[in-house]
A tleap script that builds the chain and sets N, CA, C and O, in Angstrom:
source leaprc.protein.ff14SB
mol = sequence {
  NMET ALA GLU THR ILE LYS VAL THR LEU VAL
  LYS SER GLY ILE GLY LYS ASN LYS LYS ILE
  ARG GLN THR LEU ARG GLY LEU GLY LEU THR
  LYS LEU ASN LYS THR VAL GLU LEU GLU ASN
  THR GLN ALA ILE ARG GLY MET ILE GLN LYS
  VAL SER PHE LEU VAL ARG ILE CGLY
}
set mol.1.N position { 138.095 132.195 113.588 }
set mol.1.CA position { 139.231 131.327 113.768 }
set mol.1.C position { 140.204 131.958 114.763 }
set mol.1.O position { 140.399 133.174 114.756 }
set mol.2.N position { 140.802 131.153 115.598 }
set mol.2.CA position { 141.737 131.655 116.601 }
set mol.2.C position { 142.985 132.226 115.937 }
set mol.2.O position { 143.376 131.798 114.851 }
set mol.3.N position { 143.600 133.193 116.600 }
set mol.3.CA position { 144.804 133.822 116.077 }
set mol.3.C position { 146.024 132.916 116.211 }
set mol.3.O position { 146.921 132.943 115.367 }
set mol.4.N position { 146.055 132.098 117.295 }
set mol.4.CA position { 147.197 131.225 117.519 }
set mol.4.C position { 146.734 129.799 117.836 }
set mol.4.O position { 145.582 129.560 118.196 }
set mol.5.N position { 147.674 128.868 117.687 }
set mol.5.CA position { 147.424 127.461 117.984 }
set mol.5.C position { 148.512 127.006 118.944 }
set mol.5.O position { 149.693 127.277 118.723 }
set mol.6.N position { 148.113 126.306 120.023 }
set mol.6.CA position { 149.088 125.734 120.948 }
set mol.6.C position { 149.335 124.288 120.547 }
set mol.6.O position { 148.397 123.509 120.379 }
set mol.7.N position { 150.607 123.938 120.396 }
set mol.7.CA position { 150.993 122.597 119.983 }
set mol.7.C position { 152.018 122.059 120.975 }
set mol.7.O position { 152.975 122.751 121.321 }
set mol.8.N position { 151.814 120.815 121.437 }
set mol.8.CA position { 152.723 120.175 122.388 }
set mol.8.C position { 153.260 118.889 121.790 }
set mol.8.O position { 152.501 118.086 121.247 }
set mol.9.N position { 154.578 118.690 121.890 }
set mol.9.CA position { 155.197 117.458 121.418 }
set mol.9.C position { 155.022 116.380 122.481 }
set mol.9.O position { 155.526 116.525 123.595 }
set mol.10.N position { 154.311 115.298 122.151 }
set mol.10.CA position { 154.028 114.251 123.132 }
set mol.10.C position { 154.721 112.931 122.795 }
set mol.10.O position { 154.730 112.013 123.615 }
set mol.11.N position { 155.295 112.829 121.611 }
set mol.11.CA position { 156.000 111.620 121.211 }
set mol.11.C position { 157.251 112.038 120.452 }
set mol.11.O position { 157.222 112.991 119.674 }
set mol.12.N position { 158.347 111.325 120.680 }
set mol.12.CA position { 159.644 111.689 120.121 }
set mol.12.C position { 159.702 111.505 118.607 }
set mol.12.O position { 159.006 110.662 118.041 }
set mol.13.N position { 160.543 112.309 117.968 }
set mol.13.CA position { 160.785 112.192 116.539 }
set mol.13.C position { 161.940 111.261 116.216 }
set mol.13.O position { 162.276 111.075 115.046 }
set mol.14.N position { 162.556 110.670 117.241 }
set mol.14.CA position { 163.681 109.754 117.027 }
set mol.14.C position { 163.196 108.534 116.253 }
set mol.14.O position { 162.166 107.946 116.582 }
set mol.15.N position { 163.943 108.165 115.230 }
set mol.15.CA position { 163.586 107.001 114.419 }
set mol.15.C position { 162.631 107.325 113.283 }
set mol.15.O position { 162.342 106.464 112.452 }
set mol.16.N position { 162.141 108.551 113.238 }
set mol.16.CA position { 161.248 108.961 112.153 }
set mol.16.C position { 162.107 109.469 110.989 }
set mol.16.O position { 163.296 109.737 111.162 }
set mol.17.N position { 161.503 109.600 109.808 }
set mol.17.CA position { 162.302 110.043 108.675 }
set mol.17.C position { 162.683 111.519 108.803 }
set mol.17.O position { 162.131 112.251 109.625 }
set mol.18.N position { 163.626 111.933 107.980 }
set mol.18.CA position { 164.225 113.261 108.079 }
set mol.18.C position { 163.195 114.383 107.918 }
set mol.18.O position { 163.266 115.396 108.614 }
set mol.19.N position { 162.246 114.205 107.010 }
set mol.19.CA position { 161.237 115.249 106.779 }
set mol.19.C position { 160.385 115.494 108.022 }
set mol.19.O position { 160.051 116.637 108.333 }
set mol.20.N position { 160.037 114.426 108.729 }
set mol.20.CA position { 159.239 114.565 109.955 }
set mol.20.C position { 160.046 115.325 110.999 }
set mol.20.O position { 159.526 116.241 111.636 }
set mol.21.N position { 161.314 114.952 111.183 }
set mol.21.CA position { 162.169 115.634 112.168 }
set mol.21.C position { 162.361 117.106 111.817 }
set mol.21.O position { 162.366 117.960 112.703 }
set mol.22.N position { 162.518 117.404 110.532 }
set mol.22.CA position { 162.678 118.791 110.106 }
set mol.22.C position { 161.392 119.593 110.320 }
set mol.22.O position { 161.445 120.775 110.661 }
set mol.23.N position { 160.251 118.958 110.122 }
set mol.23.CA position { 158.974 119.632 110.351 }
set mol.23.C position { 158.812 119.981 111.829 }
set mol.23.O position { 158.381 121.084 112.166 }
set mol.24.N position { 159.161 119.036 112.712 }
set mol.24.CA position { 159.095 119.315 114.147 }
set mol.24.C position { 160.001 120.493 114.505 }
set mol.24.O position { 159.608 121.376 115.267 }
set mol.25.N position { 161.205 120.501 113.953 }
set mol.25.CA position { 162.148 121.582 114.227 }
set mol.25.C position { 161.599 122.917 113.696 }
set mol.25.O position { 161.746 123.952 114.345 }
set mol.26.N position { 160.974 122.886 112.526 }
set mol.26.CA position { 160.382 124.081 111.940 }
set mol.26.C position { 159.248 124.643 112.782 }
set mol.26.O position { 159.006 125.850 112.790 }
set mol.27.N position { 158.555 123.760 113.491 }
set mol.27.CA position { 157.482 124.190 114.387 }
set mol.27.C position { 158.028 124.664 115.731 }
set mol.27.O position { 157.288 125.227 116.538 }
set mol.28.N position { 159.324 124.438 115.974 }
set mol.28.CA position { 159.927 124.850 117.239 }
set mol.28.C position { 159.795 123.808 118.327 }
set mol.28.O position { 159.991 124.103 119.505 }
set mol.29.N position { 159.461 122.585 117.934 }
set mol.29.CA position { 159.288 121.502 118.907 }
set mol.29.C position { 160.569 120.680 118.953 }
set mol.29.O position { 160.807 119.845 118.081 }
set mol.30.N position { 161.396 120.917 119.972 }
set mol.30.CA position { 162.695 120.266 120.051 }
set mol.30.C position { 162.789 119.260 121.190 }
set mol.30.O position { 163.637 118.368 121.144 }
set mol.31.N position { 161.948 119.375 122.204 }
set mol.31.CA position { 161.995 118.464 123.351 }
set mol.31.C position { 160.591 117.972 123.679 }
set mol.31.O position { 159.602 118.643 123.383 }
set mol.32.N position { 160.515 116.801 124.289 }
set mol.32.CA position { 159.224 116.257 124.691 }
set mol.32.C position { 158.513 117.200 125.661 }
set mol.32.O position { 159.148 117.848 126.493 }
set mol.33.N position { 157.222 117.265 125.544 }
set mol.33.CA position { 156.339 118.089 126.383 }
set mol.33.C position { 156.565 119.580 126.227 }
set mol.33.O position { 156.063 120.362 127.033 }
set mol.34.N position { 157.305 119.992 125.213 }
set mol.34.CA position { 157.468 121.414 124.939 }
set mol.34.C position { 156.214 121.911 124.229 }
set mol.34.O position { 155.724 121.279 123.293 }
set mol.35.N position { 155.708 123.038 124.681 }
set mol.35.CA position { 154.522 123.637 124.077 }
set mol.35.C position { 154.911 124.942 123.412 }
set mol.35.O position { 155.607 125.765 124.007 }
set mol.36.N position { 154.467 125.135 122.185 }
set mol.36.CA position { 154.709 126.376 121.473 }
set mol.36.C position { 153.376 126.944 121.010 }
set mol.36.O position { 152.433 126.201 120.738 }
set mol.37.N position { 153.309 128.247 120.924 }
set mol.37.CA position { 152.120 128.928 120.439 }
set mol.37.C position { 152.463 129.495 119.064 }
set mol.37.O position { 153.336 130.352 118.934 }
set mol.38.N position { 151.766 129.008 118.043 }
set mol.38.CA position { 152.078 129.351 116.666 }
set mol.38.C position { 150.939 130.121 116.021 }
set mol.38.O position { 149.778 129.983 116.407 }
set mol.39.N position { 151.288 130.933 115.036 }
set mol.39.CA position { 150.306 131.682 114.272 }
set mol.39.C position { 149.431 130.701 113.483 }
set mol.39.O position { 149.928 129.710 112.949 }
set mol.40.N position { 148.153 130.980 113.416 }
set mol.40.CA position { 147.208 130.101 112.732 }
set mol.40.C position { 147.173 130.447 111.244 }
set mol.40.O position { 146.366 131.264 110.800 }
set mol.41.N position { 148.079 129.799 110.474 }
set mol.41.CA position { 148.118 130.011 109.029 }
set mol.41.C position { 147.984 128.670 108.325 }
set mol.41.O position { 148.092 127.614 108.948 }
set mol.42.N position { 147.749 128.723 107.033 }
set mol.42.CA position { 147.642 127.505 106.230 }
set mol.42.C position { 148.916 126.681 106.317 }
set mol.42.O position { 148.853 125.459 106.451 }
set mol.43.N position { 150.075 127.336 106.241 }
set mol.43.CA position { 151.360 126.634 106.260 }
set mol.43.C position { 151.571 125.908 107.593 }
set mol.43.O position { 151.989 124.750 107.616 }
set mol.44.N position { 151.282 126.590 108.690 }
set mol.44.CA position { 151.466 125.994 110.013 }
set mol.44.C position { 150.498 124.823 110.204 }
set mol.44.O position { 150.882 123.780 110.733 }
set mol.45.N position { 149.248 124.995 109.775 }
set mol.45.CA position { 148.273 123.902 109.903 }
set mol.45.C position { 148.700 122.684 109.086 }
set mol.45.O position { 148.496 121.549 109.516 }
set mol.46.N position { 149.289 122.910 107.917 }
set mol.46.CA position { 149.792 121.808 107.096 }
set mol.46.C position { 150.937 121.085 107.771 }
set mol.46.O position { 151.012 119.857 107.722 }
set mol.47.N position { 151.838 121.838 108.405 }
set mol.47.CA position { 152.958 121.231 109.123 }
set mol.47.C position { 152.449 120.401 110.305 }
set mol.47.O position { 152.940 119.301 110.558 }
set mol.48.N position { 151.472 120.935 111.013 }
set mol.48.CA position { 150.894 120.209 112.156 }
set mol.48.C position { 150.233 118.921 111.678 }
set mol.48.O position { 150.341 117.884 112.333 }
set mol.49.N position { 149.555 118.985 110.549 }
set mol.49.CA position { 148.889 117.798 110.006 }
set mol.49.C position { 149.907 116.706 109.676 }
set mol.49.O position { 149.621 115.525 109.872 }
set mol.50.N position { 151.087 117.078 109.179 }
set mol.50.CA position { 152.124 116.098 108.840 }
set mol.50.C position { 152.651 115.356 110.060 }
set mol.50.O position { 153.042 114.193 109.962 }
set mol.51.N position { 152.664 116.029 111.216 }
set mol.51.CA position { 153.218 115.411 112.434 }
set mol.51.C position { 152.134 115.182 113.487 }
set mol.51.O position { 152.431 115.104 114.679 }
set mol.52.N position { 150.892 115.074 113.054 }
set mol.52.CA position { 149.762 114.977 113.998 }
set mol.52.C position { 149.849 113.772 114.917 }
set mol.52.O position { 149.281 113.794 116.009 }
set mol.53.N position { 150.548 112.719 114.503 }
set mol.53.CA position { 150.673 111.520 115.330 }
set mol.53.C position { 151.710 111.694 116.435 }
set mol.53.O position { 151.863 110.809 117.277 }
set mol.54.N position { 152.426 112.820 116.448 }
set mol.54.CA position { 153.442 113.085 117.469 }
set mol.54.C position { 153.075 114.245 118.401 }
set mol.54.O position { 153.729 114.448 119.424 }
set mol.55.N position { 152.047 114.996 118.055 }
set mol.55.CA position { 151.726 116.209 118.802 }
set mol.55.C position { 150.305 116.206 119.333 }
set mol.55.O position { 149.456 115.433 118.889 }
set mol.56.N position { 150.064 117.096 120.304 }
set mol.56.CA position { 148.713 117.340 120.820 }
set mol.56.C position { 148.422 118.809 120.587 }
set mol.56.O position { 149.277 119.662 120.829 }
set mol.57.N position { 147.231 119.106 120.123 }
set mol.57.CA position { 146.834 120.489 119.815 }
set mol.57.C position { 145.857 120.960 120.877 }
set mol.57.O position { 144.936 120.245 121.273 }
set mol.58.N position { 146.092 122.193 121.327 }
set mol.58.CA position { 145.158 122.731 122.286 }
set mol.58.C position { 145.734 123.237 123.526 }
set mol.58.O position { 145.005 123.713 124.396 }
savepdb mol mol.pdb
quit
């Protein structure tokens, strides 16, 4: 398994519920097209799964 995961925000969190917006912020995704490299852990993968319709992985 890879040590890190690259995640890019491709769709805005505006208009989404508070939990979704907080999850994006927790992942460090604050602006469109921002890419962050995150540690590959169970918690991070769960957060990515919650916002999978807003992000691109890879």
